[in-house]
C-alpha positions as CSV (number, residue, x, y, z in Angstrom):
1,X,6.2,21.1,-7.1
2,X,7.4,17.6,-6.2
3,X,5.0,15.1,-4.5
4,X,6.4,12.0,-2.8
5,X,4.4,8.9,-3.4
6,X,4.7,5.2,-2.4
7,X,2.4,2.8,-4.3
8,X,4.0,-0.5,-3.0
9,X,3.0,-0.8,0.6
10,X,1.5,-3.8,2.3
11,X,-0.9,-4.1,5.2
12,X,-1.3,-6.9,7.7
13,X,-3.4,-8.7,5.0
14,X,-0.1,-9.6,3.1
15,X,0.9,-12.3,5.5
16,X,4.3,-13.1,4.0
17,X,5.5,-9.5,3.7
18,X,8.7,-8.9,5.7
19,X,7.7,-5.4,6.5
20,X,5.1,-5.2,9.2
21,X,3.4,-2.2,10.7
22,X,2.7,-2.2,14.5
23,X,-0.7,-0.6,13.7
24,X,-2.6,1.3,11.0
25,X,-1.8,4.4,12.9
26,X,1.9,3.5,12.8
27,X,1.9,3.1,9.0
28,X,0.3,6.5,8.5
29,X,2.6,8.2,11.0
30,X,5.6,6.8,9.2
31,X,4.3,7.9,5.8
32,X,3.7,11.4,7.2
33,X,7.2,11.5,8.7
34,X,8.7,10.5,5.3
35,X,6.7,13.3,3.5
36,X,4.6,10.8,1.5
37,X,1.5,12.6,0.1
38,X,0.0,9.7,-2.0
39,X,0.2,6.0,-1.1
40,X,-1.4,2.7,-1.9
41,X,-1.5,-0.5,0.1
42,X,-1.1,-3.1,-2.7
43,X,-1.5,-6.4,-0.9
44,X,-0.8,-9.6,-2.7
45,X,-3.9,-11.1,-4.3
46,X,-6.2,-9.5,-1.8
47,X,-8.2,-6.3,-1.5
48,X,-10.2,-5.5,1.7
49,X,-12.8,-2.8,1.2
50,X,-13.0,-2.5,5.0
51,X,-9.3,-1.9,5.4
52,X,-9.2,0.5,2.5
53,X,-12.0,2.6,3.9
54,X,-10.4,2.7,7.4
55,X,-6.9,3.5,6.3
56,X,-8.2,6.1,3.8
57,X,-10.0,7.9,6.6
58,X,-7.1,7.7,8.9
59,X,-4.7,8.9,6.2
60,X,-6.9,11.9,5.3
61,X,-6.3,13.2,8.9
62,X,-2.6,13.3,8.0
63,X,-3.1,14.9,4.6
64,X,-2.3,11.7,2.7
65,X,-4.3,10.4,-0.2
66,X,-4.7,6.6,-0.2
67,X,-5.4,4.9,-3.6
68,X,-7.0,1.4,-3.9
69,X,-4.6,-1.2,-5.2
70,X,-3.8,-4.9,-5.5
71,X,-0.5,-6.7,-6.3
72,X,-0.2,-9.9,-8.3
73,X,2.8,-11.9,-9.5
74,X,3.2,-13.2,-13.0
75,X,5.7,-15.4,-14.8
76,X,7.2,-14.7,-18.2
77,X,8.2,-17.3,-20.7
78,X,11.5,-17.9,-18.9
79,X,9.6,-18.5,-15.6
80,X,11.0,-15.2,-14.1
81,X,8.6,-13.7,-11.6
82,X,7.4,-10.1,-11.9
83,X,5.2,-8.1,-9.6
84,X,2.4,-6.0,-11.1
85,X,0.5,-3.4,-9.1
86,X,-2.9,-2.4,-10.2
87,X,-4.1,1.0,-9.0
88,X,-7.9,1.2,-9.2
């Protein structure tokens, strides 16, 4: 059985993200329509417990598991940027 996941989503907390949801409900509706069963909102350098609990509850009504996550950027020795997502 294949399960579709997306662990690199951003909420309104990631201010500089080019992808913006109209609302939390909109984000969950789009995930459901795309068949996503497991997701994580991995905002840059920020984790909101309040947002996580709200979106987790909303996602559960759509049959989607939301995992807690955060994204950070790092530089290697050549000063090339990489994104790292931590799933808690």
